[in-house]
SEFIRO-448425 format. One record per residue (C-alpha): residue number from 1; residue in one letter; z, x, y. Coordinates in steps of 0.2 Angstrom, whole numbers, plus 5000, padded with zeros to 4 digits. Layout:
REC tilum firo   up east north
REC   NUM    A    Z    X     Y
...
! end
This chain:
REC tilum firo   up east north
REC     1    M 5156 4919  5525
REC     2    K 5152 4915  5507
REC     3    N 5153 4896  5511
REC     4    I 5141 4898  5526
REC     5    F 5128 4907  5514
REC     6    F 5129 4892  5502
REC     7    L 5127 4880  5516
REC     8    I 5111 4888  5522
REC     9    I 5104 4889  5505
REC    10    A 5108 4870  5503
REC    11    L 5100 4866  5519
REC    12    F 5084 4876  5515
REC    13    M 5082 4867  5498
REC    14    T 5084 4850  5507
REC    15    F 5070 4853  5520
REC    16    L 5060 4860  5505
REC    17    L 5062 4844  5495
REC    18    I 5058 4833  5510
REC    19    G 5042 4843  5514
REC    20    C 5036 4841  5496
REC    21    Q 5039 4822  5496
REC    22    A 5030 4820  5512
REC    23    E 5015 4830  5505
REC    24    T 5015 4819  5490
REC    25    N 5015 4803  5500
REC    26    Q 5000 4809  5511
REC    27    G 4990 4813  5496
REC    28    E 4993 4797  5488
REC    29    S 4988 4788  5504
REC    30    E 4972 4798  5506
REC    31    Q 4968 4794  5488
REC    32    E 4971 4776  5491
REC    33    E 4959 4776  5506
REC    34    N 4946 4785  5496
REC    35    I 4946 4772  5482
REC    36    Q 4932 4760  5487
REC    37    E 4932 4742  5481
REC    38    P 4919 4739  5468
REC    39    V 4903 4731  5476
REC    40    E 4900 4714  5470
REC    41    E 4883 4714  5462
REC    42    E 4871 4700  5466
REC    43    S 4868 4689  5451
REC    44    V 4851 4688  5445
REC    45    N 4844 4673  5437
REC    46    E 4833 4678  5423
REC    47    E 4824 4661  5423
REC    48    E 4819 4663  5441
REC    49    V 4812 4681  5438
REC    50    E 4802 4674  5423
REC    51    E 4795 4660  5434
REC    52    S 4791 4672  5448
REC    53    E 4782 4684  5437
REC    54    G 4772 4669  5430
REC    55    E 4767 4663  5447
REC    56    I 4760 4681  5451
REC    57    E 4751 4681  5435
REC    58    L 4744 4663  5438
REC    59    D 4738 4668  5455
REC    60    E 4729 4683  5449
REC    61    T 4721 4677  5433
REC    62    V 4720 4658  5433
REC    63    K 4715 4646  5446
REC    64    Q 4715 4627  5443
REC    65    Y 4700 4618  5451
REC    66    Q 4700 4599  5454
REC    67    P 4684 4591  5449
REC    68    L 4674 4586  5464
REC    69    Y 4656 4584  5457
REC    70    R 4648 4578  5442
REC    71    V 4630 4581  5434
REC    72    N 4619 4566  5435
REC    73    Q 4612 4565  5418
REC    74    T 4596 4557  5424
REC    75    N 4589 4568  5437
REC    76    W 4602 4583  5435
REC    77    A 4608 4582  5453
REC    78    I 4625 4587  5458
REC    79    E 4634 4572  5464
REC    80    P 4651 4570  5473
REC    81    I 4664 4560  5463
REC    82    S 4672 4553  5479
REC    83    E 4664 4548  5496
REC    84    E 4676 4560  5504
REC    85    T 4668 4575  5496
REC    86    N 4654 4584  5504
REC    87    S 4637 4578  5497
REC    88    K 4626 4591  5507
REC    89    V 4627 4604  5493
REC    90    V 4616 4613  5481
REC    91    L 4620 4622  5465
REC    92    L 4613 4640  5460
REC    93    T 4609 4644  5442
REC    94    I 4602 4659  5434
REC    95    D 4594 4659  5417
REC    96    D 4590 4672  5404
REC    97    A 4605 4683  5408
REC    98    P 4610 4697  5407
REC    99    D 4593 4704  5405
REC   100    Q 4590 4718  5418
REC   101    H 4596 4711  5435
REC   102    A 4610 4699  5432
REC   103    L 4624 4711  5437
REC   104    E 4614 4716  5453
REC   105    M 4612 4697  5457
REC   106    A 4631 4694  5454
REC   107    N 4635 4708  5466
REC   108    T 4624 4700  5479
REC   109    L 4631 4683  5477
REC   110    K 4649 4690  5477
REC   111    A 4646 4699  5493
REC   112    L 4639 4683  5501
REC   113    D 4654 4673  5494
REC   114    A 4642 4662  5484
REC   115    S 4645 4654  5467
REC   116    A 4633 4651  5453
REC   117    I 4631 4648  5434
REC   118    F 4624 4662  5424
REC   119    F 4615 4654  5408
REC   120    V 4615 4667  5395
REC   121    N 4605 4671  5379
REC   122    G 4612 4680  5364
REC   123    H 4598 4692  5361
REC   124    F 4603 4700  5378
REC   125    L 4621 4702  5372
REC   126    E 4619 4712  5356
REC   127    D 4624 4729  5362
REC   128    Q 4641 4735  5371
REC   129    D 4633 4738  5388
REC   130    Q 4626 4721  5389
REC   131    Q 4642 4714  5383
REC   132    Q 4651 4724  5396
REC   133    I 4639 4717  5410
REC   134    L 4643 4699  5405
REC   135    K 4662 4703  5406
REC   136    E 4660 4710  5422
REC   137    I 4650 4695  5429
REC   138    Y 4663 4684  5422
REC   139    E 4678 4694  5429
REC   140    M 4669 4692  5446
REC   141    G 4673 4674  5445
REC   142    F 4656 4667  5439
REC   143    V 4654 4653  5426
REC   144    I 4644 4658  5410
REC   145    G 4633 4644  5402
REC   146    N 4624 4643  5386
REC   147    H 4605 4645  5386
REC   148    T 4604 4647  5366
REC   149    Y 4604 4663  5356
REC   150    T 4585 4667  5355
REC   151    H 4578 4655  5368
REC   152    P 4567 4644  5357
REC   153    N 4559 4628  5360
REC   154    L 4573 4617  5351
REC   155    S 4560 4604  5347
REC   156    D 4550 4616  5336
REC   157    I 4565 4622  5325
REC   158    S 4575 4613  5311
REC   159    E 4591 4604  5315
REC   160    E 4601 4618  5306
REC   161    Q 4593 4631  5317
REC   162    Q 4596 4621  5333
REC   163    R 4615 4621  5329
REC   164    E 4615 4639  5325
REC   165    E 4606 4643  5341
REC   166    I 4620 4634  5351
REC   167    I 4636 4638  5341
REC   168    A 4632 4656  5338
REC   169    L 4630 4659  5356
REC   170    N 4646 4650  5360
REC   171    D 4656 4661  5347
REC   172    L 4648 4677  5354
REC   173    V 4652 4672  5372
REC   174    E 4670 4668  5367
REC   175    D 4672 4685  5358
REC   176    I 4666 4694  5374
REC   177    I 4675 4685  5388
REC   178    G 4688 4674  5379
REC   179    E 4681 4658  5384
REC   180    R 4668 4646  5377
REC   181    P 4654 4640  5389
REC   182    K 4656 4623  5397
REC   183    F 4638 4620  5402
REC   184    F 4622 4620  5391
REC   185    R 4604 4622  5397
REC   186    A 4591 4620  5384
REC   187    P 4576 4632  5385
REC   188    F 4561 4625  5394
REC   189    G 4572 4610  5398
REC   190    V 4568 4603  5381
REC   191    N 4584 4594  5374
REC   192    T 4584 4585  5357
REC   193    D 4595 4573  5349
REC   194    V 4603 4587  5339
REC   195    S 4606 4598  5354
REC   196    N 4614 4584  5364
REC   197    A 4625 4580  5349
REC   198    V 4630 4599  5347
REC   199    A 4633 4600  5366
REC   200    E 4645 4585  5365
REC   201    E 4654 4592  5349
REC   202    E 4656 4609  5359
REC   203    E 4662 4599  5374
REC   204    M 4648 4606  5385
REC   205    V 4639 4597  5399
REC   206    V 4620 4596  5397
REC   207    M 4611 4602  5413
REC   208    N 4593 4605  5417
REC   209    W 4588 4607  5435
REC   210    T 4579 4599  5449
REC   211    Y 4567 4613  5455
REC   212    G 4563 4631  5452
REC   213    Y 4548 4642  5455
REC   214    D 4551 4661  5450
REC   215    W 4542 4660  5433
REC   216    E 4526 4655  5441
REC   217    D 4513 4668  5446
REC   218    D 4512 4662  5464
REC   219    Y 4530 4666  5467
REC   220    T 4533 4683  5460
REC   221    E 4535 4691  5477
REC   222    A 4552 4690  5485
REC   223    D 4547 4684  5502
REC   224    V 4536 4671  5495
REC   225    L 4549 4665  5483
REC   226    A 4563 4664  5496
REC   227    E 4552 4654  5508
REC   228    M 4548 4641  5494
REC   229    M 4566 4639  5488
REC   230    I 4572 4636  5505
REC   231    N 4558 4625  5512
REC   232    T 4552 4616  5497
REC   233    P 4551 4597  5498
REC   234    E 4562 4596  5483
REC   235    L 4577 4602  5492
REC   236    R 4589 4588  5495
REC   237    D 4607 4584  5493
REC   238    G 4614 4589  5476
REC   239    A 4599 4600  5472
REC   240    N 4601 4610  5456
REC   241    L 4591 4626  5459
REC   242    L 4584 4636  5444
REC   243    M 4582 4655  5445
REC   244    H 4580 4668  5432
REC   245    D 4585 4686  5429
REC   246    R 4570 4694  5437
REC   247    S 4567 4708  5449
REC   248    W 4558 4698  5463
REC   249    T 4572 4684  5461
REC   250    S 4585 4697  5463
REC   251    E 4577 4704  5479
REC   252    A 4575 4687  5486
REC   253    L 4592 4680  5482
REC   254    E 4601 4685  5498
REC   255    D 4588 4677  5509
REC   256    I 4589 4661  5498
REC   257    V 4607 4660  5500
REC   258    I 4607 4663  5519
REC   259    G 4592 4651  5521
REC   260    L 4601 4637  5512
REC   261    E 4617 4639  5522
REC   262    E 4607 4640  5538
REC   263    K 4600 4623  5533
REC   264    G 4618 4616  5532
REC   265    Y 4620 4616  5513
REC   266    E 4635 4621  5505
REC   267    L 4635 4631  5488
REC   268    V 4644 4621  5475
REC   269    N 4657 4631  5465
REC   270    P 4653 4627  5447
REC   271    K 4671 4626  5443
REC   272    T 4673 4611  5453
REC   273    I 4660 4602  5443
REC   274    E 4668 4589  5430
REC   275    T 4666 4595  5412
REC   276    D 4677 4583  5402
REC   277    V 4664 4576  5390
REC   278    E 4669 4558  5385
! end
């Protein structure tokens, strides 16, 4: 009887050990199943990331324009560099900015997808508000030109004063928008040997105009001005149109742009005008 008792105990212990071993094996198996293989991370090429970021920045802030036109230094017309380029074009320019209406004019042009050069004077850039207006015009994509600091007749002032009028304005414009003007227009269209030399030193293209009327008493009404700008006998391929920061010009600007386009003229983007000074 005693032997049977010990036999039962031995069998019980054997079954108990077998059960524990089975449990241990199952736990290890489940643990192995739950262990996930490490995910291989996609390698990142730092150079590619930097290049991609550079492309985005380039797209948003800098656009390279191939020169398509040049300024004829005899008649101030805008001429195509090659025969393949459209010659039925006109250039819009606005002088004496930013006086009172330049930003409004820039907004009008922007809405019409039209380009222009804003020729500025330093005496309109002496306070923060006016400087901010110039910055806004520039950031809208318009080209900023030099029209001297105080708008004098250059033939009436000394050589030193002429240099100061031009260079001081270039310095100021650069301080405001980070770029020096590439075009120079003398007040009243009066260029001198000194102003031409300074423009060359400053790597600016000298530019007068082919026609304009908004400073004449007969054209201080918007509808009359628009009619003349569109239908003048002076309108021809490459015409360089002079306008000013004036209320009646601002009011007429949309009609002028639409009228010129309806006549088949393309508005030249000044950024496509050659500016390399030899």
